C-alpha positions, -999 to +999 in steps of 0.1 A: -123+110-005-105+139-021-068+137-030-045+168-026-009+167-037-011+129-037-023+127-001-056+116+011-077+139+034-083+119+066-116+124+083-122+130+119-141+097+125-142+075+093-146+076+056-182+087+059-175+118+079-194+148+065-166+172+076-131+160+070-099+174+086-062+173+078-034+190+098-008+202+073+020+219+091+004+250+107-027+246+086-060+228+093-078+217+061-116+213+066-135+196+039-173+197+034-181+161+024-217+154+014-214+154-024-245+132-030-266+160-017-244+187-033-230+194+001-262+208+015-255+214+052-275+194+077-273+194+114-244+170+116-224+191+092-231+223+111-219+207+143-189+190+125-177+223+110-181+242+144-160+214+160-133+217+133-131+255+139-129+248+176-100+224+169-083+252+149-087+277+177-076+255+205-045+238+189-016+261+195+003+245+166-024+256+141-023+291+128-047+292+098-077+273+085-087+263+050-122+254+040-130+235+009-155+210-005-154+174-019-174+168-050-185+190-079-201+218-058-191+237-026-227+237-012-263+240-023-270+257+010-289+246+040-308+213+042-340+227+055-359+195+057-331+182+080-329+213+102-366+222+104-372+201+136-342+219+153-357+253+143-391+243+155-378+231+189-355+262+192-323+242+192-310+254+158-275+269+162-250+275+134-221+270+157-233+240+176-233+240+214-197+237+221-177+247+189-168+279+172-195+294+150-180+296+116-207+321+105-199+344+134-236+349+143-241+334+178-218+314+201-181+315+203-163+336+177-132+323+159-098+338+167-076+325+139-077+334+102-093+312+076-092+310+038-120+295+018-119+278-016-152+274-036-163+259-068-194+248-086-226+259-069-221+281-038-256+290-026-270+307+005-251+295+035-220+290+013-220+327+003-224+336+040-195+314+050-174+333+024-185+366+039-177+354+075-141+341+067-112+362+058-102+354+022-121+337-006-107+320-037-132+310-063-129+287-095-141+306-125-169+281-129-185+290-095-222+300-095-234+321-065-270+327-055-287+339-022-321+323-030-339+326+003-361+353-011-375+327-035-386+305-005-404+333+013-376+337+039-345+358+042-308+350+048-300+344+085-263+334+082-251+370+080-257+380+044-282+407+052-256+428+071-223+416+057-231+418+020-242+454+020-210+461+042-188+443+017-204+451-017-224+482-011-261+486-008-270+486-045-248+456-053-261+437-022-297+444-029-294+433-066-286+398-055-304+395-021-338+408-034-338+388-067-323+355-058-306+355-092-274+335-099-242+354-106-207+342-115-173+344-101-163+376-121-193+394-106-185+380-072-149+393-076-162+428-088-183+432-057-157+421-032-173+388-022-143+369-038-107+380-036-092+358-063-106+339-093-086+309-107-092+281-132-113+253-120-094+227-100-068+254-089-088+270-061-078+247-033-041+250-042-043+287-043-061+289-010-035+267+007-007+290-007-024+321+008-030+303+041+007+293+043+017+328+038-006+340+066+007+311+088+042+324+082+035+356+099+035+364+137+005+345+151-001+373+177+001+400+151-023+382+128-050+376+156-046+412+168-051+425+133-083+404+129-096+416+164-089+451+156-106+450+121-137+434+137-139+460+165-138+488+139-167+472+120-187+468+151-181+504+161-190+516+127-223+497+128-230+513+163-222+547+152-245+545+122-273+533+146-267+561+170-285+589+151-315+568+148-315+560+185-310+596+193-342+606+175-363+581+193-382+595+223-368+586+257-373+597+292-336+602+301-310+615+277-278+593+275-244+606+264-238+599+227-203+589+234-216+555+248-225+545+213-188+543+202-175+524+233-164+489+219-184+470+245-215+490+237-209+485+201-206+447+204-239+446+224-257+467+198-246+444+169-254+414+190-289+424+197-294+431+160-283+396+151-305+380+177-335+399+164-327+389+129-323+352+137-355+351+158-375+367+130-360+342+104-368+313+128-405+323+129-407+326+091-392+291+087-416+277+113-446+291+095-433+278+061-428+243+077-463+243+091-478+252+057-460+222+042 
C-alpha cells in the first residue's frame, strides 16, 4: 500500500486490489496498483479504473478525481498478453461495460474534472490517459514513450488524434512515428504535461490542484469542461468538412450541418470507431502470428 500524508490508501475490495480508491473531502484518489508488473494495465485494471471514474461521477459529494500510481512507475502500458483474448472475442473495451471510460474513446464519458500525477515510466496507455484527463503533473524523472509503432500497431487510446491536437503535428509525429523515449521537460514543452516537480512531490501537487478545482462552483466547472469538449469536436468536424465537400455525392447537403454540435459529435465518434476497429484487426493479426 502507499502512504500519503500519514494515511493509508484503502482499496475498494482488499489489499490486493489493482485499483485503489480513497475519498478525501471532495476528492476521489484513484491509485494504479500492480507494481510487480510495472502497473501494466490488464483487463481487471481497465474495469476497475472505469468503475472508480463511475463512482466519481455518481457521488454528488465528489467534485474532482486524482489519478496516481503505486510503486516506482506509473505504467508500462497495456498488458497485451492479458487483453489479447478480449480483443479476439470483440469484448475489449477501455471503459468496461458499465463504468466511465477514462480514455474517452467509447462508452460513457466522464463529467467531472480529474488531475493525474505520473512518475517513472509512463508508456503508451499512460500517455493517452494524460491526454484524456484535464491536468497532468509529472515528476522530473518521468520517461514517456508511445511505443506501439515498434510492435507493428498504432495507439488506440486516443494518442493519434489528441497528441497532434495538443502538441502540434510535428511534435506529435516526432514521438508517435519513432517510439522514442522523451523526458518530463520535453513533455512539458509540447503541452502533454502542465507542471514538472521533483520526484516524490507529484501526487502532493496534483492533490493541491484538485483541491483548488474542487473549491470552485461544481456546475461552473462541469459546464466549462463540456463547452471546451464541444469546441474541440466542432473544430474537428469543421476540418473534415472541406474533404467531405470534395467527395462526389448524389445530393448536396448544406455545409452548415458540419458545425452543428450533434453532427460534430457523430463525426468524431465515427472516426474513433474506425480507428479502434483497425487497431483491433492489427492486434489480432499479430496475436495469430505469435
